[in-house]
N, C-alpha and C positions, 0 to 999 in steps of 0.2 A: 219535713213538716215545718209550717210557718211557726214562729216563735209566738204568734198570737193564740195558738191553740194550747189549751192545758188539759191534761188527763189526769182524772182523779179516781182513786179506788173507792168503792161504794159511794159515789157521788149521789147525793139527794136528787132523784129524778122523779117528776111526777107523771102520772098516768098520761096526762094531756101533752107533756113534752114528747113522751114516747109515741103517741099517735101522730103528732106532727112530724117527728124524725122519720116514722115509716112512710107517711104519705109524701114526704118531701122527694122520695126517689121512686115513687110509684108503686110502692108497696100497699097490701091490703091490711090497714090498721083496724085492730080489734079493740074497742074501748074496754078498759077494765082488765086487760091482758096483764100489764106490768104489775098492776096492784096484787094480782092473783100469784104471779110467778116470783116477785123479788124476795118473798119470805122464804123460799125454798132454795136459795142461792147461797154458794159460798161467798159470793161477792160479784161486782161488776164493775166496768170501767165506763165512765162518762167522758167525753171530750167535749170542750166548750170554747167557743171563740171569745174574743175580747169583750164581746158585749153580753156573755152569759149564754149565747144560744147553744143548745144541745146539737153538736155536729157529728158525733160518733158514739157508738156503744157497743159492748160485748158483754154478755152474761156468762158467769162461770157457775155451772151446776157441779155438784161433786157427790160421791158415794159416802161421804163421812170419813173416809180413809185416805188411801193412795192415789184415787183416781179423780180427776176433774175433767169437765167437759166444756168446751167453748160452744156457746148457743147464741144465734141471732146476731152476729156481726153486722153492724149497720153503720152506714155513713150518708150524712145528708146529701142529696144530689149535686147540689153546688159546691160541695166540698170533696167530692170524690177525686181520685188520682193525685191527691196531695200528701198521702203518708198518713192520713188520720186512722185508718183501719189498721194498719201495720203498728202504729203507736198504741192503740188500745189493746190489741193482742198481746204486744210485747210486755205491757203493764199488767195485764190478766195473767200471763205466764209467770211472771216475777212473783205476783201475790200467791197464786196458786202454790208456788215453790216455797214460799215463805210460811204457808199454811201447813207445810209438811206434805203435800201431794208429790208423788213420784212420777206420775203420768198425767199428760194433758192430751185429750182425745179431741178431735173434731171430725164432722162429716160435713160435705159440701157437694154443690152441683159440679159436674165437670168443668164448666167454663171458669171456676175459681181455683182449679188446680195450681196454676201459676202463683196466684196470690198466697195460698196457705204453704205450698212447698218451697217456693223460690223466695218470697218476701218474708215470710214468717218462721221458716225453718222447720215445718213438719216435715216427716218423711212418710212414704206409703207403707202401709201395713195391711195385713188380711184382717177383714172384719166381716160380721155378719149382720143382717138386717131382716126383720120381719115387718111387712107392712100390715097394720092392725086395722084399717078401715078400708 
């Protein structure tokens, strides 16, 4: 990752910045989402370029005990394939460990398997899922 990118735990991020980040890679941004979610998080990592632009993000939800969950890993479209997402996941894992969590969970779409398993060090495990809608 370029030295011009800095990653910060519990980086102050506005809802407007999150909407812009999601739209930058073609995602469907929902205004107000970050304002509603952030208060329920153990923490999150924001990655910013030298100008302060939000270029990466990951949220860490948790159960209040041993289990933390990565949610919504995002990288600005023009910054993808530069190690930004790997860096935010690594910092998130370190901070979850520092908070006393023993396990870090993530789920993802199949095309992200190499990223989470190879680049980030997750391992396959059995899990269950119920689609509620």
